[in-house]
N, C-alpha and C positions, 0 to 999 in steps of 0.2 A: 828562119830569118837571121839566125846567128847573132842574137843581141840580147842584152839584159836591159829592161826598162825599169828604172828605179823611180819611186814615187813617194812624195811626202804624204805620210799616212796619218789618218785619224785613228785607225786601229790596224793591228797586224793582218795584212792580206798579201797573198802572192798568187801569181798565175804564170805558168811556164809552158807556152805553146811552142812546139818545135824547138828552135835554138834561140828562143827569146824568153827572158824573165821579166814579167810585168808585175810591178808592185803598186797596188792601188790604195787610195783612189785619186791622188793628185800627182801627176807626173812631174818629177824633178830631174830625171836623168835616164839615159839609155846606154847600156853596156853591151857591146858585141861579144859573143862567145864563140869558141871553136868546138863546142860540144852540145849535146842535148841535155838540158838540166832535168834533174829528177826531183828530189826533195829540196825545198827552200824555206828559210826561216830568218826573220830578223833576230839578231843575237846581241843587240845592245840594250843597256839598261839606262834608266834616267840618270843624267849626269855624265854619261860617257861622251868623250870628245868626238868619237867616230860613230856614225850611224852604220854599223857593220851588218852585212847580210851574208848568210851562208847558203851556198848552192852546191848540190852534189851532181856528179856526172851520172847520167841515167844508167849507163852500162857498166860502170866500174864503182869502186869504193872511194874514189877521190872526193874531197870536200874543198871547195874554193871559197875563200873569204874575201869579200869586196867591200869597198867604201860605197855606200848607197848614194853618196853625193860626189864620188870621185870618178876616175877613169876606169877603163876595162882591164887594168892590170890588177891581178889579185894581190891582196895584202899578205896572204898566207895560203899555202896548199897543204892539206893533210893527205898525203899519198900512201901512207902506211898504216893509218889508224884503222881502216876497214879494208877487207880484201874482197868483199861482195857488194853488190849494189845496195844502196841505202833504202830503208823503208820509212824511217822517221828521223827528223831533227827537231828537237824541242828545247826552248830556253826556260831555265828555272830562274826567273828574275829575282827571286828572294835571295838566293845564294850565288847569283851571278855565274851560273854554270850552265853548260849545254850537255844534253844527253842525246846520243844518236844510236841508231840500231841498223843492222843490215840483214840480208836474207839468210845468212848463215846462223842467225840467232845471237850474234855478238852485240853487247851493249857497252858503250864507251862514254866516259865523262871527260869533258874538256872545257876550256874557257876561251874567251874572245880576246881582242886586242889589248884591253886594259891589263890583263894578266898574262900576256905574251903567249897565249895559246897552250898553256901548260895544264897539267892535271890540277884540278881545284884543291886548294889547301884546307878548305873548311869542311871537308868530309872526314868521317871517322875510320877510314880504311886506306891502306896503301896498296895492298895486293888483292887482285880480284878473287883469288882463291879464298879470301876471308869473307866473301860475300856470296849471295845467291844469284848473281848476275849471269851465271852460266846456265840458269834454269831453261832458257829457251833453246840453247844449243843442245842440251841434254835431251830435251823433248823433241828435237828436230823440228822446231817451229821458229817463228820470228814475230816481233811486235808489228801489228798493223795500225795501232793507235796508241799514243802516249799522251798523258796529261798530268799536270802537277796540282796538288791541293793548294789552296790560297796561301797557306803558310810555308809552302815549298818543302814540307817534310815527308810527303807521301808521293809516290809515283803510281799511277793507275795505268794498266796496259791491257790491250786486247791482243791475243795471239792468233796466228794463222791456224792453230789447232782449236780455236773457239773457246779458249779458256781465258778468264779474266784474272789477272795477277796484280796484287797490290804490294809494292815494295816500300821500304823506308829509305828515303833518299840518302840520308847521312851515313847509314851503315850498309846499304845495299842488300839488306836482309829481306827475305820474302815474308810478307805479313799475312796475306790471304790469297786463296785460290778458289775461284768459282767456275765450275764446269758448265759450259753452255753448249756442249756438243750435241749433235743430233741423237746419238745413242742415249745420252742422258735424258733428253726429252721423251724419247720412245719409252724408256724404262719408267719415267714419271707418269706417262699416260697410262701405262699398263697397271701401275700400282694404284693410282688414283686419277680418274678421268679429269683432265684439264679442259678438254674441248670435245664437242661431239665428234664421233669417229670420222665423218665425212669432212668436217672442217679441219681436223687434225691432218688428214691425208692431203688436203689441198695445201695446207701450210708447209708440210714436209716437201711437197713438190716444188714450192717456191724456194725453199732452202737449198734443195739440190740444184735448182737453176742458178741460185746465187753462186754456188761453188763452181758450176760449169762455166760461167762467164767471168769468174774471178772477181766477183763484186763483194765478197766477204770483207776484203781489205778496206772497203769504203765505210764500214761501220765504225763509229767513234765512241769514246767514253768521256764523260765530263764529271767534275766534282761540283758539289753545291758550295755556297759561300762559307759554310761552317767547316768544310773539309771532312765531315763525318759520313757523307753520303756520296755514292757514285751512281750515275745514271747511264744506261746504254740500251740499245734496241735488241730485242730477241724475237723469236717466232711467236711468243706469247704476248708481246707488247713491250713497253718501256719498263725495265726493271729499276727499282729504286732500292739500293742495297746500303745498309748501315755497316760500314767496314769496321766499326768499333765493336758492335755486338754480333757481327757475322750473321745478320738476318736480312731477308728480303722483306721490307716493310710495306711495299706496294707495287702493283703492276698496273701501269696506265695503258689504256687503249686496247685492252685484251679483246674486246668485242668488235674492234674496228677492222675493216678490210684493207689494211695496209701493212707493209713490212717496213718498219722504221729503220732508217740507215743513219744519216747524220742528224745530230741534235745539238741544240744550244739552249742554255738555261738563263733566264732573266729573273732576278729576284728583287728588283728595285721597286720604286713607286712610279707608276706609269704617268700620273697626272702631276704636273708641277703646280704648287700652290704659292701664291705671293706671300701670304702671312706665315710667319714662323709658328711652329707647333709648340704651345706652352705646356707646362706641367698640368695646369688645370684642364686643358683640352684633352690631354692624354688620359686623365683620370675620369673624365666625364663619360656618360653613356649616350652621348649624342650620336644617333645613327648616321648623320651626315658626316661627322668627323671620322667614322669608322672606315669610310671609303678612302681615307688618306693612307691607310695601312698598305704595306707591301703587297704587290700583286704578282706572285710568282707565275711565270709563263714559260712553257717549253715550246720551242719552235723546232720542227723536224721535217726531214724529207722522207720520201718513201721509194722503194724499188719500183722502177718502171712507171713512175707517176711524175708528170710535169707540174707538180703542185707542191706547196708546203702546208704543213698542218700545225695548229696551235692548240696546246692543252693548257687550260687556265681554270681557275676557281670561279671566275665570273660567269654569270648567266647572260644570254643575249639581251641587249638593251631593248630591242623591239621584239616582243613575243606575241603581239596582237595581230600583226599583219599576216595574211595568208601566204604571202611570198617570203616571209622571213625565215626561210629554211636555214638549218645550221651550216650547210655546205654552200660555197659560192662556186658556181660553174661558169667560169669566164675564160676558158681556153679558146684560143683562136682556132678556127677549123683548119684541118690539114689541107695540103695542096690537092690531095686526091678528092677530099670532100668538096672543095671549092669547084674543081673541074666537074665532078659529078652533078653538082647543083646547077652549073651553067649549061650543061649539055641539054639538047632537046629531049623532051620526055618521050620515051619509047613506048612500046605496047605494055599494057598493064600486066604486071607480073604478081601483084599482091591482092589480097582480099581481106575483109574484116571478119570473116566467119568461115568455119569449116566443120565437117563431120568426120570423126574417126570411127570407122566401122571395124569393130573387133569381134573376135570369136565368142565374146560374152555379151555383146550388145553395142549400141551406138553411143558415142560421146559427142555432144554438140559443144563447140568452143567459139568464143569471141576472141578475135585477134586485135592487136594494137599496131597497125602499120605506120601510124604517124609518129608514135613514140619510139618504136623499134623497127625502123624500115628494113635494115639488112637482115635482122633475125626473122621477121615475118616473110620477107622475100625468099630467104633460104628455105623456110618451112613450106611455103606455097609451091615453089618450083619443084622441090623434091616430091611433094605430094602429087602434083599434076603429072610428073614424070614416072610415077609409080615406084619411086625409090623405096618408100616405106612398106610397100606391099609384102606381106609375109614376115615382116619383122616381129620378133617375140618381145614380150615384156620380160627382159632378161634379169631385172633386179626389182624385187618387190619387198618393201619393209612395212610390215603391218603397223598402222598408226602413224605412218610418216609419208610414204610416197610410192608411186609406181613409175618405172623407168623403161624406155624403149628407144628405138631409132638407131640401133647398131646392127648392121647387116651381118656381122659375125656372131652376134648373140653372146659375146663374151664381156662386153663393156669396154673393150679396148679398140673398137673399130669405128668406122664412119668418118665422113668428111663433108665439107660444105659444098654448095653448088659451084663455088669458085675453086675448089680443090684446096686441101689443107684446112686451116683454121681461120676464124675471123674474130674481130674484137667484140668485147662486151658492149651492151647498150642499156645502161642503167638509167632509170627515170624516177624522179622524186615522187611521182604519183602512182607508180607501179611497185608495190611491195608484196612480200610474202606474208601479208597480214590476215589472210583468210584461207580456208581450205579450197580445194579444187582450183589451184593456181597452176598455170602452164608455164614452165620455166626451162631454160637450157641447162643441160648437164655439161660440165667441163672438168679439166684437170688442173685448173689454175686460171689466173687472169688471162683474158683474151685467147682462150683455147677452145672456142666453140666450134663444133663440127656439125653433126646431124642428130646427136642424141638429145632427148628432152625427157622431162618427167612431169607428173601431175601430183601435187600434194593432196593429202587427205586431212590435214590439220594446218593451222597457222604455223609458219616456220620463219619467224622474224630474223633468226640468226643467219639466214641465207641472203638477206638484203645486201645489195652492192657486191655480191659474190657470184650470183647467178642471174641472168637476164630474164625478167618476167615479160612474156610477150603474149599471154592470153589467159582467159578464164573459162571454166566450164559453165555453160548456161543451162544445159539439160543433159541428163544421163549421169547425174551424180551417183545414183545407186549402182550403175555399172562400174564406176571407178571404185566404189566401196567393195563390190563383189570381187573385183580383181585384186584389191589390196588384202583381201582375207583368204586368198588361196594358200595352200600349204607349200612352203618353200624349204629349200635346204638351209639349215641354220648357219652353215659356214659360208655359203656363197650367195644367199638371198635369192637364188634362182628357183622358180617354181618347179615342182616335180612333174606337173603336166603343163605343156606349153599353152600360154595365152598369147594370141597373135593378132596383128593388124591385118585385116582383109584388104582394105584400101582406105584412102582418105579422099573425101569429096570436098573440093574447094569451091565455095559459092561465088 
């Protein structure tokens, strides 16, 4: 569109589609550009005469400064400050300085119109060699997220090498380094188990997918209002790090089935009260007045999820209703789902029961076609077509589960009736809360094929990670016998094959 849209803002926001820069939420101006914008940031402070905005060219290291209320002529152009495309531009409002970074790992300090775009005079260094700002370039990395502490004295960064670095703004000296690389998590898992092995493997697969689609750069870092703590998402959950004591004080959402990406922290008081809080009210032990205290809340997004999530100290207000589940499922159906629902109903392809005939006996199962239509259809069609005939139980873990459905017998094969993989179908009433649960095996979110497993104990940590689509109603002793066969301790594969003869769908 070749334009910049400038907007009178209640809070700093920007949006750069194609060759247009949109600054939200109330439009006040539109500026046409001759390039595709990359990073954008308001760089004016309270009291400044010009509402200046900085925009970088996506393919180069140029930075253009505009008047958000003026015309499309730049007030200033930084054409030699950076030589590579920019990754971040952030304003330190306390010291009225701007910090920018590029893909070569270079970090630069500069100022806006009030200080004539020069190097800030309020920092305690003149030459970059006196600082640690070459740290990223030396490590062949670059910042993917930058934020400042409320007092402006600390800079928190996340690098493309998955390391969190904390700098002192005034000196440019490196204060802390936290390694969040995959090799570190693997070593940590081996030293002291952080997650069940299956769950750890699933999360590692998600992390590799993040790197494959270049989504690691979307993870951000924030300070709390004291400036002593930083928060950011990792494969284990949201880490809360005390940068003063160099300790991880808490990990939030470790048991959740999400990979946290962007997050924001609110530490104010949610409810506005008309009457002022007196000293007597503060000193009292009135439980009603305790609700006036700050209600810290973290709002975050997740990888491959069209939802946002909130972490808070408050319990749900309505806990008595049967429908008052924690999660709100309000997504609109996809175009494919709407089309499938409106099409005429074809021949019946699903059933609510089946019998798995194995070399050690029969297993009767109840299926849930209403709650998991695609998963049950996949299972029933494969069964009727004889797809599962002769498949072995290739993975058996005593006291946990038995797994089958792979034509290769290696745990790496199998596909759905549609070819490839299909999405998860989680339902609030179907949980891994009891033994003899029939569930889909996968290699991460929405990677279901043909493999499935039957648990022999309750496995609640698998909820919202694997689709529950059936229960064993008869033949539990057969499942137990299969789970007790001797297996290779390294591969969990039985020494003597236990196989599916065929599956009868009723």
